[in-house]
C-alpha positions as CSV (number, residue, x, y, z in Angstrom):
1,M,68.5,1.6,77.3
2,K,71.1,-0.9,78.7
3,L,72.1,1.7,81.3
4,Q,68.5,2.0,82.4
5,Q,68.2,-1.8,82.7
6,F,71.4,-1.7,84.8
7,F,70.0,0.8,87.3
8,K,66.6,-1.0,87.5
9,S,68.3,-4.3,88.2
10,G,70.0,-3.4,91.4
11,N,70.2,-1.0,94.3
12,T,71.5,2.4,93.2
13,S,71.8,3.9,96.7
14,T,73.9,1.0,97.9
15,L,76.1,1.2,94.8
16,F,76.7,4.9,95.5
17,A,77.4,4.3,99.2
18,A,79.9,1.5,98.3
19,L,81.6,3.9,95.8
20,L,81.9,6.6,98.4
21,Y,83.2,4.2,101.1
22,F,85.9,2.9,98.8
23,D,86.8,6.3,97.5
24,V,87.5,8.0,100.8
25,S,89.1,4.8,102.2
26,F,91.5,4.7,99.3
27,M,92.3,8.4,99.9
28,V,93.2,7.7,103.5
29,W,95.1,4.5,102.7
30,V,97.7,6.3,100.6
31,L,97.7,9.5,102.6
32,L,101.2,9.0,104.0
33,G,102.6,9.1,100.5
34,P,102.0,12.8,99.7
35,L,102.7,13.8,103.3
36,A,106.0,11.9,103.5
37,P,108.2,14.7,102.3
38,F,106.9,16.9,105.2
39,I,107.1,14.2,107.8
40,S,110.5,12.9,106.7
41,E,111.9,16.5,106.7
42,Q,110.8,17.0,110.3
43,L,112.0,13.5,111.5
44,K,115.1,13.6,109.3
45,L,114.4,10.2,107.8
46,N,116.7,8.4,105.4
47,A,115.5,6.8,102.2
48,A,115.1,3.4,103.7
49,Q,113.0,4.7,106.6
50,K,110.8,6.6,104.2
51,G,110.3,3.6,102.0
52,L,109.3,1.4,104.9
53,M,107.0,4.0,106.4
54,L,105.2,4.2,103.0
55,A,105.1,0.4,102.6
56,I,103.6,-0.6,105.9
57,P,100.0,0.7,105.1
58,L,100.0,-1.5,102.0
59,L,100.9,-4.5,104.0
60,G,98.3,-3.6,106.6
61,G,95.8,-3.5,103.8
62,S,96.5,-7.1,103.0
63,I,96.2,-8.2,106.6
64,F,93.0,-6.3,107.4
65,R,91.5,-7.3,104.0
66,V,91.3,-10.9,105.1
67,I,89.8,-9.9,108.4
68,L,87.2,-7.5,106.9
69,G,86.4,-10.0,104.1
70,V,85.6,-12.7,106.6
71,L,83.5,-10.3,108.7
72,S,81.6,-9.2,105.6
73,D,80.9,-12.8,104.7
74,R,79.6,-13.5,108.2
75,F,77.8,-10.3,109.2
76,G,77.1,-8.5,105.9
77,G,78.8,-5.6,104.1
78,R,76.7,-2.8,105.7
79,K,77.8,-3.6,109.3
80,T,81.3,-4.4,108.3
81,G,81.6,-1.1,106.3
82,L,80.3,0.9,109.2
83,L,82.9,-0.8,111.4
84,G,85.7,-0.2,108.8
85,L,84.9,3.5,108.5
86,T,84.7,4.0,112.3
87,L,88.1,2.3,112.8
88,T,89.6,4.3,110.0
89,L,89.3,7.3,112.3
90,V,91.8,5.8,114.7
91,P,95.0,6.1,112.7
92,L,93.9,9.6,111.6
93,M,93.5,10.6,115.2
94,I,97.0,9.1,115.9
95,G,98.5,11.2,113.1
96,W,96.8,14.3,114.3
97,R,97.5,14.2,118.0
98,F,100.0,11.5,118.9
99,A,102.5,10.7,116.1
100,H,105.9,12.3,116.8
101,T,108.4,9.5,116.2
102,L,109.0,7.0,113.5
103,P,107.5,4.0,115.5
104,H,104.3,6.1,115.9
105,F,104.1,6.3,112.1
106,Y,104.7,2.6,111.7
107,L,101.8,1.9,114.0
108,M,99.6,4.4,112.3
109,G,100.6,3.0,108.9
110,L,99.6,-0.5,109.9
111,L,96.2,0.8,111.1
112,L,95.7,2.7,107.8
113,G,95.5,-0.8,106.3
114,I,91.9,-0.9,107.6
115,A,91.1,1.7,105.0
116,G,92.9,-0.3,102.3
117,A,90.8,-3.3,103.2
118,S,87.6,-1.5,102.1
119,F,87.9,-3.3,98.7
120,A,86.9,-6.6,100.4
121,V,83.7,-5.0,101.7
122,A,82.6,-2.4,99.1
123,L,82.7,-4.6,96.0
124,P,80.7,-7.6,97.3
125,L,78.2,-5.3,99.0
126,A,77.4,-3.6,95.7
127,G,77.8,-6.6,93.4
128,A,75.4,-8.8,95.4
129,W,72.5,-6.6,94.3
130,Y,73.0,-7.1,90.6
131,P,72.4,-10.1,88.3
132,P,75.5,-11.7,86.7
133,E,75.1,-9.8,83.4
134,H,75.4,-6.5,85.3
135,Q,77.9,-7.4,88.0
136,G,80.9,-6.3,85.9
137,L,79.6,-2.8,85.6
138,A,78.6,-2.6,89.2
139,M,82.1,-3.8,90.2
140,G,83.7,-1.3,87.8
141,I,81.7,1.6,89.2
142,T,82.6,0.7,92.8
143,G,86.2,0.0,91.8
144,A,86.5,3.6,90.4
145,G,86.9,4.5,94.1
146,N,90.6,4.0,93.7
147,S,90.4,7.6,92.3
148,G,90.6,8.5,96.0
149,T,94.4,8.4,95.4
150,L,94.0,11.5,93.3
151,I,92.4,13.4,96.1
152,A,95.2,12.5,98.4
153,T,98.1,13.4,96.0
154,L,96.4,16.6,94.8
155,F,95.2,18.2,98.1
156,A,97.3,16.7,100.9
157,P,100.5,18.5,100.0
158,R,98.7,21.8,99.7
159,L,96.9,21.4,103.0
160,A,100.1,20.3,104.7
161,Q,102.0,23.3,103.4
162,A,99.3,25.7,104.5
163,L,98.1,24.1,107.8
164,G,100.8,21.5,108.8
165,W,100.9,17.8,108.1
166,N,99.3,16.9,111.4
167,N,96.3,19.0,110.8
168,T,95.9,17.4,107.4
169,F,95.2,14.1,109.2
170,A,92.5,15.9,111.2
171,L,90.9,17.3,108.0
172,A,90.9,13.9,106.5
173,M,88.5,12.8,109.3
174,I,85.8,15.1,107.9
175,P,85.1,13.1,104.7
176,I,85.3,9.9,106.6
177,L,82.6,11.1,109.1
178,L,80.4,12.4,106.3
179,V,80.6,9.1,104.3
180,L,80.0,7.2,107.6
181,V,76.7,9.0,108.0
182,L,75.7,8.5,104.3
183,F,76.7,4.9,104.3
184,A,74.6,4.2,107.4
185,I,71.6,5.8,105.6
186,M,72.1,4.4,102.1
187,A,73.8,1.0,102.2
188,K,71.7,-2.1,102.5
189,D,72.7,-5.8,102.3
190,S,71.2,-7.7,99.4
191,P,68.6,-10.4,100.6
192,T,70.2,-12.7,98.0
193,R,73.8,-12.2,98.9
194,P,75.9,-15.4,98.6
195,K,76.2,-17.7,101.6
196,A,79.5,-17.3,103.5
197,P,82.1,-19.8,102.3
198,A,83.2,-22.4,104.9
199,W,86.9,-22.5,106.0
200,K,87.3,-25.8,104.1
201,D,86.4,-23.9,100.9
202,Y,89.3,-21.5,101.4
203,M,91.7,-24.3,102.3
204,A,90.7,-26.3,99.2
205,V,91.3,-23.3,96.9
206,I,94.7,-22.4,98.5
207,K,96.0,-25.9,97.6
208,E,95.4,-25.1,93.9
209,P,98.8,-24.1,92.2
210,D,97.2,-21.6,89.9
211,V,95.9,-19.6,92.9
212,G,99.6,-18.8,93.7
213,W,100.3,-17.7,90.2
214,F,97.3,-15.4,90.1
215,C,98.4,-13.9,93.4
216,L,101.9,-13.4,92.0
217,F,100.6,-11.6,88.9
218,Y,98.2,-9.4,90.9
219,S,101.0,-8.5,93.3
220,F,102.8,-7.1,90.3
221,T,99.9,-5.3,88.7
222,F,97.8,-3.9,91.6
223,G,100.9,-4.0,94.0
224,G,102.9,-2.0,91.4
225,F,100.1,0.6,91.0
226,V,99.4,1.2,94.7
227,G,103.1,1.0,95.6
228,L,104.1,3.6,93.1
229,A,101.1,5.8,93.9
230,S,102.3,5.9,97.5
231,F,105.9,6.4,96.7
232,L,106.1,8.8,93.7
233,T,105.7,12.0,95.7
234,V,108.8,11.1,97.6
235,F,110.5,10.0,94.4
236,F,109.8,13.3,92.5
237,H,110.8,15.4,95.5
238,D,114.1,13.5,96.2
239,Q,115.2,12.7,92.7
240,F,114.4,16.0,91.0
241,Q,114.4,18.4,94.0
242,L,110.9,19.5,93.3
243,S,108.7,21.3,95.8
244,K,106.5,19.1,97.8
245,V,103.3,20.5,96.1
246,H,104.8,20.1,92.6
247,A,105.9,16.6,93.4
248,G,102.3,15.8,94.5
249,D,100.9,17.3,91.3
250,L,103.1,15.2,89.1
251,T,102.1,12.1,91.1
252,T,98.4,13.1,90.5
253,I,99.0,13.3,86.8
254,V,100.7,9.9,86.7
255,V,98.1,8.2,89.0
256,V,95.2,9.3,86.7
257,A,96.2,6.8,84.1
258,G,96.1,3.8,86.5
259,S,93.0,4.9,88.2
260,F,90.8,5.2,85.1
261,L,92.3,2.6,82.7
262,R,91.4,-0.4,84.8
263,P,88.0,-0.7,83.1
264,V,89.7,-0.4,79.8
265,G,91.9,-3.4,80.8
266,G,88.8,-5.4,81.6
267,F,87.2,-4.5,78.2
268,L,90.4,-5.4,76.3
269,A,90.8,-8.6,78.2
270,D,87.3,-9.6,77.2
271,K,88.2,-8.9,73.6
272,I,91.6,-10.5,73.2
273,G,91.9,-12.5,76.4
274,G,93.4,-11.7,79.8
275,Y,96.4,-13.9,79.1
276,R,97.5,-12.1,75.9
277,L,96.8,-8.7,77.3
278,L,98.8,-9.4,80.5
279,L,101.8,-10.6,78.5
280,I,101.8,-7.3,76.6
281,L,101.3,-5.2,79.7
282,L,104.0,-6.8,81.9
283,T,106.5,-6.3,79.2
284,G,105.4,-2.7,78.7
285,V,105.7,-1.9,82.4
286,G,109.2,-3.4,82.5
287,I,110.2,-1.2,79.6
288,C,108.7,1.9,81.3
289,L,110.3,1.3,84.6
290,G,113.6,0.6,82.9
291,G,113.4,3.9,81.1
292,V,112.6,5.8,84.3
293,G,115.7,4.2,85.9
294,W,117.9,5.0,82.9
295,F,116.8,8.5,81.8
296,A,117.3,11.7,83.9
297,S,114.8,13.9,81.9
298,L,111.8,14.9,84.1
299,P,109.3,15.2,81.2
300,L,110.3,11.9,79.8
301,V,110.1,10.2,83.3
302,V,106.6,11.6,83.8
303,V,105.5,10.3,80.4
304,L,107.0,6.8,81.1
305,L,105.4,6.7,84.5
306,F,102.1,7.8,83.1
307,L,102.2,4.9,80.5
308,G,103.5,2.4,83.1
309,M,100.8,3.3,85.6
310,G,98.1,3.0,82.9
311,M,99.4,-0.4,82.0
312,L,99.4,-1.5,85.6
313,G,95.8,-0.3,85.9
314,M,94.8,-2.3,82.9
315,G,96.7,-5.3,84.2
316,N,94.5,-5.4,87.2
317,G,91.5,-5.9,84.9
318,A,93.4,-8.6,82.9
319,V,94.2,-10.7,86.0
320,F,90.6,-10.7,87.1
321,Q,89.4,-11.7,83.6
322,L,91.6,-14.8,84.0
323,V,90.3,-15.8,87.5
324,P,86.8,-16.8,86.4
325,Q,88.1,-18.8,83.5
326,R,90.1,-21.0,85.8
327,F,87.7,-21.0,88.9
328,P,84.2,-20.1,87.6
329,Q,82.5,-21.4,90.7
330,R,84.8,-19.8,93.2
331,V,85.4,-16.3,92.0
332,G,84.3,-14.7,95.3
333,I,86.9,-16.7,97.4
334,L,89.6,-16.0,94.8
335,A,88.9,-12.3,94.7
336,G,89.7,-12.0,98.4
337,L,92.9,-14.1,98.2
338,V,94.2,-12.5,95.1
339,G,93.3,-9.1,96.2
340,A,95.2,-9.5,99.5
341,A,98.3,-10.5,97.5
342,G,98.1,-7.1,95.7
343,G,98.8,-5.3,99.0
344,V,101.8,-7.5,99.7
345,G,103.3,-6.6,96.4
346,G,102.7,-2.9,97.1
347,F,104.5,-3.3,100.4
348,F,107.7,-4.6,98.7
349,L,108.0,-2.0,96.0
350,P,108.4,1.2,98.1
351,S,110.4,-0.5,100.8
352,F,112.8,-2.0,98.2
353,L,113.2,1.3,96.3
354,G,113.9,3.1,99.5
355,A,116.5,0.5,100.6
356,M,118.2,0.7,97.3
357,K,118.3,4.5,97.4
358,F,119.8,4.3,100.9
359,R,122.5,1.8,99.8
360,T,123.4,3.3,96.4
361,G,122.5,7.0,96.7
362,T,120.1,6.7,93.7
363,Y,116.8,5.2,92.7
364,S,118.1,4.1,89.3
365,S,119.4,0.7,90.4
366,G,116.2,-0.2,92.2
367,L,114.1,0.9,89.3
368,L,116.2,-1.2,86.9
369,L,115.9,-4.2,89.1
370,C,112.1,-3.8,89.3
371,A,112.0,-3.5,85.5
372,G,113.9,-6.8,85.3
373,A,111.4,-8.4,87.7
374,Y,108.5,-7.5,85.5
375,V,110.2,-9.0,82.5
376,V,110.9,-12.2,84.5
377,V,107.3,-12.5,85.5
378,Q,106.2,-12.0,81.9
379,L,108.5,-15.0,81.0
380,V,106.9,-17.0,83.8
381,L,103.4,-16.2,82.4
382,L,104.6,-17.2,78.9
383,H,105.8,-20.6,80.3
384,L,102.6,-21.1,82.2
385,G,100.6,-20.7,79.0
386,R,101.7,-24.0,77.7
387,R,100.5,-25.9,80.9
388,W,97.3,-23.9,81.0
389,D,96.6,-24.7,77.4
390,E,96.9,-28.4,78.2
391,T,95.0,-28.4,81.5
392,W,92.2,-25.8,81.3
393,Q,88.9,-26.4,79.6
394,E,89.0,-25.5,75.9
395,D,86.4,-22.7,76.2
396,S,88.4,-21.2,79.1
397,V,91.5,-21.3,77.0
398,K,89.8,-19.4,74.2
399,R,88.3,-16.8,76.5
400,A,91.6,-16.2,78.3
401,G,93.4,-15.9,74.9
402,I,96.0,-18.5,75.9
403,F,98.3,-19.3,73.0
404,C,97.0,-22.7,71.8
405,Y,100.3,-24.7,71.6
406,R,98.5,-28.0,70.9
407,R,96.6,-26.6,67.9
408,L,99.7,-24.8,66.6
409,V,101.8,-28.0,66.8
410,R,99.0,-30.0,65.2
411,S,98.5,-27.6,62.4
412,L,102.3,-27.5,61.7
413,A,102.4,-31.3,61.6
414,E,99.5,-31.5,59.3
415,G,101.1,-28.9,57.0
416,D,104.4,-31.0,56.9
417,A,102.3,-34.0,56.0
């Protein structure tokens, strides 16, 4: 009954169009990752060059996310989505016909960021059709488009092995063109979509210290997920001397957890609070990455990465449960700013791991340092809890699950008395 009410309350065709747009765009955004072993073998790239090549699309996603987000606010999600899909064909054309040197792939990677920016268009386009009580589900259905990563890691290595990596870029244009046609037919802008924020609204939010903290945490959760999703095919191929297809298959298995557990993270955050959940998840990811850096057993590494990616996926939901508790009237603006930070975090992870492999000859030192960084960020969050408990509204403190230091101290004092 509730599901029927959901579908009646909005626009199903637009929801489906937004899901397709986000799905094929995410597939293209991370396409260099599963193709990197083929490209690096031909260009004879070292570990640092491979890491940077895989990182640039993620940085491009942050840059173009701001641009497409502003265009979507001003001109509507339908027009901006059509523009984004059309421009996504450009880097695929470069990869198919013109990319022969490393700078070519750097340029192509930057332009692949247009596909990564689809998040800023697809979610508001779908969500604007639904009332507040159903927007969470609408956003969750559209956000499931990050499963496009699975399509890339599962099929791209096989196509590259059979037809060549350059022809794989050409084949990727087919689903983009198909979705472009479907999007043009099915997607519609909501007549009640929110008014575009003024520039002063963005500037006012940026000055808030908590915005920076939310950006930091999302750069570790979503940035960690997308960074590893792009990098793991290279990691499995280089670290364990697996075939390119086998490395892609293991990456697919690992990415499944992060792709499908994000809604679980949102559900758990609603139950116990995003703050408490995020504390647990950041610690867990640090332990998993430390284990990957420490142990040499492939089955154990796959299990640890599966768990770590699942926790990163849930962490994305936890961060966005916290945002409306602190900024209930400015969630839309915050979603764009915090989301852009996720791509920046994704840029640093593969580039750092590649650089450490180039310097030390192993990925272990880089992974152990990344594990330490997650533990440090968990300690930062723990420290922030005390200030948030004192400055946020009491209802927001309860919904976020922030440890209530004031009440704890008061109860202890009353007990002593």
